[in-house]
C-alpha positions as CSV (number, residue, x, y, z in Angstrom):
1,M,172.7,126.0,99.7
2,P,175.9,125.6,101.8
3,Q,176.4,122.6,104.2
4,N,176.2,124.7,107.4
5,H,173.1,126.6,106.2
6,R,171.4,123.2,105.7
7,L,172.6,122.3,109.1
8,W,171.0,125.3,110.9
9,E,167.9,124.7,108.9
10,E,167.9,121.1,110.3
11,Y,168.1,122.3,113.8
12,I,165.3,124.8,113.2
13,L,162.9,122.4,111.7
14,N,163.7,119.4,113.5
15,T,161.3,119.0,116.6
16,G,163.0,115.8,118.0
17,N,166.2,115.6,120.2
18,K,169.3,117.7,119.0
19,I,172.1,115.1,119.7
20,A,172.4,114.6,115.8
21,F,172.6,118.1,115.2
22,F,175.5,118.8,117.5
23,R,177.3,115.3,116.3
24,K,176.9,116.9,112.8
25,F,178.0,120.2,113.6
26,K,181.2,118.7,115.0
27,K,181.4,116.7,111.9
28,M,181.7,113.5,113.9
29,S,180.7,110.0,113.3
30,L,178.9,107.8,115.8
31,E,182.1,105.9,116.3
32,T,184.0,108.9,117.3
33,L,181.2,110.2,119.5
34,A,181.2,107.0,121.1
35,A,184.8,106.8,121.7
36,K,184.9,110.6,122.9
37,T,182.3,109.9,125.6
38,K,182.7,106.4,126.6
39,I,179.0,106.0,125.5
40,S,177.9,102.9,123.2
41,I,177.2,103.3,119.6
42,K,173.7,101.4,120.1
43,T,172.8,103.8,123.0
44,L,173.8,106.9,120.9
45,E,171.8,105.4,117.9
46,T,168.8,104.7,120.2
47,M,169.0,108.4,121.7
48,E,169.0,110.1,118.2
49,N,166.1,108.4,117.2
50,S,164.1,108.9,120.3
51,S,162.0,111.4,122.0
52,L,164.0,112.3,124.7
53,E,162.3,114.2,127.6
54,L,164.3,113.9,130.7
55,I,167.9,114.5,131.5
56,T,169.7,111.4,132.0
57,P,173.5,110.8,133.0
58,E,174.1,110.1,129.4
59,I,172.6,113.5,128.1
60,S,174.7,115.3,130.8
61,K,177.7,113.6,129.3
62,L,176.9,114.5,125.9
63,A,176.2,118.0,126.8
64,A,179.5,118.4,128.8
65,Y,181.2,117.2,125.7
66,F,179.3,119.5,123.2
67,K,179.6,122.5,126.1
68,V,175.8,123.0,125.9
69,E,173.1,123.1,128.5
70,P,171.7,119.4,128.9
71,E,168.2,121.0,127.9
72,L,169.3,121.8,124.3
73,L,169.7,118.0,123.5
74,L,166.3,117.2,124.5
75,S,163.3,117.0,122.1
76,A,161.5,120.3,121.2
77,S,158.8,120.5,123.7
78,S,156.9,123.2,121.9
79,V,156.4,125.0,118.7
80,I,158.6,128.0,117.8
81,E,156.6,131.1,118.6
82,I,155.3,132.9,115.6
83,D,157.4,136.1,115.9
84,K,160.6,133.8,115.6
85,L,159.4,132.2,112.7
86,R,158.3,135.6,111.1
87,L,161.8,136.8,111.8
88,L,163.4,133.6,110.1
89,D,161.3,134.0,107.1
90,F,162.2,137.4,106.7
91,I,165.9,136.7,106.9
92,L,165.5,133.8,104.3
93,R,163.7,136.2,101.9
94,K,166.3,138.6,102.3
95,F,168.9,136.1,101.4
96,N,167.0,135.1,98.3
97,Q,167.4,138.7,97.0
98,M,171.1,139.3,98.3
99,Q,172.8,135.7,97.7
100,D,175.1,136.6,100.8
101,T,176.0,133.3,102.2
102,K,178.2,134.9,105.0
103,A,175.7,137.3,106.0
104,L,172.9,134.7,106.0
105,Q,174.9,132.2,108.2
106,S,175.6,135.4,110.5
107,Q,171.9,136.3,110.7
108,I,170.9,132.6,111.2
109,T,173.3,132.2,114.0
110,N,172.4,135.2,115.6
111,W,168.4,133.9,115.2
112,I,169.3,130.5,116.8
113,I,171.0,132.4,119.7
114,L,168.0,134.5,120.2
115,T,165.6,131.4,120.1
116,I,167.7,129.3,122.5
117,T,168.2,132.2,124.8
118,D,164.5,132.6,125.2
119,E,164.0,128.9,125.4
120,I,166.7,128.7,128.1
121,K,164.8,131.4,130.0
122,H,161.5,129.4,129.6
123,W,163.3,126.4,130.9
124,Q,164.6,128.2,133.8
125,D,161.1,129.8,134.6
126,S,159.6,126.1,134.2
127,R,162.3,124.6,136.5
128,K,161.8,127.2,139.2
129,E,158.1,126.3,139.0
130,S,158.8,122.8,139.3
131,V,161.4,123.3,142.0
132,E,158.4,125.5,143.8
133,V,155.7,122.4,143.2
134,L,158.1,120.0,144.4
135,C,158.8,122.1,147.6
136,K,155.3,122.4,148.3
137,I,154.7,118.7,148.0
138,N,157.9,118.0,150.2
139,R,156.4,120.4,153.0
140,S,152.9,118.4,152.5
141,Q,154.7,115.3,152.9
142,E,156.8,116.3,155.9
143,A,153.6,117.6,157.4
144,Q,151.9,114.7,157.0
145,K,154.8,112.6,158.5
146,R,154.8,115.1,161.6
147,A,151.0,114.4,161.9
148,Q,151.5,110.8,161.6
149,S,154.2,110.7,164.2
150,R,151.9,112.9,166.5
151,D,149.2,110.4,166.1
152,K,151.3,107.3,167.1
153,K,152.7,109.3,170.0
154,F,149.3,110.4,171.2
155,A,147.3,107.0,170.6
156,P,148.0,105.5,173.9
157,F,146.5,108.6,175.8
158,R,143.7,108.5,173.4
159,E,142.7,105.0,174.0
160,Y,143.1,105.4,177.5
161,F,140.9,108.8,177.7
162,K,138.2,106.6,175.5
163,K,138.1,103.9,177.9
164,I,137.5,106.0,180.8
165,Q,134.8,108.3,178.9
166,Y,133.1,104.8,178.1
167,Q,133.1,103.8,181.7
168,Q,131.6,107.0,183.0
169,F,129.0,106.8,179.8
170,L,127.9,103.4,181.1
171,I,127.6,104.6,184.6
172,N,125.4,107.7,183.5
173,Q,123.4,105.7,181.3
174,K,122.4,103.2,184.1
175,Q,121.5,106.2,186.4
176,G,119.3,107.6,183.2
177,K,121.6,110.5,183.0
178,K,123.5,111.9,179.8
179,L,127.0,112.6,179.9
180,T,127.8,115.4,177.5
181,S,131.5,115.7,176.3
182,C,131.9,118.9,178.0
183,Q,130.7,117.4,181.2
184,F,133.2,114.5,180.8
185,V,136.4,116.6,180.1
186,R,135.4,118.6,183.2
187,W,135.0,115.4,185.4
188,F,138.3,114.0,183.7
189,M,140.3,117.0,184.7
190,D,139.2,116.8,188.3
191,N,139.6,113.1,188.5
192,M,142.4,112.5,186.3
193,P,145.2,110.1,188.0
194,Q,148.5,112.0,188.8
195,D,150.6,109.8,186.8
196,I,148.8,110.4,183.5
197,K,150.2,112.9,181.0
198,I,147.9,114.6,178.9
199,P,150.0,115.1,175.5
200,Y,148.4,118.6,174.7
201,T,149.9,122.0,175.3
202,K,147.8,123.9,178.4
203,N,146.3,126.6,176.3
204,N,144.9,124.1,173.9
205,R,144.5,121.0,176.2
206,I,140.5,121.6,177.0
207,N,139.9,122.2,173.2
208,K,141.5,118.9,172.3
209,L,140.1,116.8,174.8
210,T,136.7,118.1,174.2
211,Q,137.1,117.3,170.2
212,L,138.2,114.0,171.5
213,A,135.3,113.4,173.9
214,I,132.6,114.4,171.1
215,I,134.1,111.7,168.6
216,N,133.8,109.1,171.3
217,N,130.4,110.0,172.4
218,R,129.1,109.7,168.9
219,E,130.8,106.2,168.6
220,F,129.1,105.3,172.1
221,L,125.7,106.5,171.0
222,A,126.0,104.7,167.7
223,I,126.8,101.5,169.6
224,T,123.8,101.9,172.1
225,H,121.2,102.4,169.4
226,K,122.4,99.3,167.5
227,S,122.0,97.2,170.6
């Protein structure tokens, strides 16, 4: 079997990374490749015998030298689709009948181009999904940061609001009265000092204050029951 045919077969059957394949295709030794890419021989040996799942600066450098996409140097992440294998089997059976080496090389090359094209599309789709997921995570993280920033900004007011509410809670308790959250919010709005700024928009102010008052009231009642 011709040398090039064995080389294509190696690419097809090898589920590991393809650095050695492209190096042999270029008819280069490790020493020559190391000299051309400025990557140490030891590093190249390790890469050729390892499972490469991520694009590193070394892989990008090799891909640029081989003039291929970096993903093509990574280890195969999935089994070749059955329809592609059937097509390859048909090509090889036909070769056994025809014994036309040049035709075989041409068909094998076309088969590899077809397979790689589909893989590139798969990589692009996966990359798009990954980018979307990362963007979603980033948006979520940014939202959390904004929430934390708002929480920190509103903390002094919440502490002041809680302190005043607890004072009124105790006053009403001594009088045998129950101070509801809504009652306190109305009292607070009527008796709030002029220099106190509520950090909520006017449209949502009463709702936010009522939510705070409900949380505080639960805490006050829990303290009362314990004592």
